[in-house]
N, C-alpha and C positions, 0 to 999 in steps of 0.2 A: 611147289617144288623148292627144296632148299638149295643153297649155293653149292653145297657138297654134292648133292645129287646131279646138279647141272654140270659140275666139273667132271664127274664120273662119266656122264653121257658124252661130253666133249672129248675126253681122253679116249673113250671107246671108239668114237667115230673117227678120230684122227688115227688111231691104231689100225682100224679097219682099212682106211684109205691108204695108209702107208704100206700095209701088207699087199693090197691090190696093185699099187704102183710098183713095188719091188718085184712082184710076180710078172708084171707086164714088161719091166725092164729086162728080166731074165729071158723072157720069150723073145724079145727083140735081139738081145745079144746072141742067143742061140741061133736065131734065124740068120743073122749076119754071118756066123761061122759056117753054117751049112750052105749058104748061097754065095759061094766065092765067085766073084766076077773076074774073069781074066783081065789083066791089066795090059792094055795096048795103047799105042800112040793115039789111035782114034778115040778110045775111051777118055784119055786125058784131055784131048782137045774138046770133047763134049762138055767136060766139067769146067774147064777154064773159060773165064769171060773172054769174049773175042778180042778186046783191046789187049789183054795180057798174052793171048795165044800168038798174036802178031809179033810180040817182042822176044819170043824164044824159038829155039830150034830143038828138035828131038832126034835122039839116036837110039836105035834098038840094039842093045848089047845082049849077050847070051843070058845073063842073069838079071838084068835090070834095064830100065829105060832112063836115059840121061836127058835132063831138060836144062839146056844151056841158054843163058841170056845173050841176045845178039849185041847188046850195048848196055851201058850203065842205065839202070831203071829208075833210080831215085828212090828215096825212102818209102813213099806211099805205094808205088807200084810193086816194089820188092816185098813190102809187108803183105800186100794183098796176094801176090804170087806165093809167097812162103806159107801164108795161112791156108790158102786153097789147097796147095799140094800136100801140106802136112795133114790137114784135116781129112782130105778125101783119099789120100793114098799113102799116108804115113811116110812121106818123102823125107830124105835126109839131105841136108845142105852140106856140100863139100866145098870148103873155102880153099881156093888154089889160084889166086890172082885172076888173070884173064881166062883161066881154064876152070873157074868156079862153076858149079852146076848143082842141080838137084838130082839125087839118085832115087829111083823108085823101083823097089824090088818087085819082080814079077810073081814070085810065089812064096 
């Protein structure tokens, strides 16, 4: 088998694998859109690591849930909290001094 033939086989295999991966990612994205899980304080506390959940308070507003820090968290804990809330709930950080909080839209 020549090097050109081998390259053609490799490109075809990669193309096939990429197509399957793309299709699977579309399926996962569509399933996520269809299976909307209601956002509640209980749901958020299930996702947050226990050490972080102890450092925040929750308030259920009409259109969102606010997650407020009880005290200054420090860089590491704040980064973990920020990453967890953003990745899991698309949370928005509202910087407002002592009233700073994360806002998680319910719907």
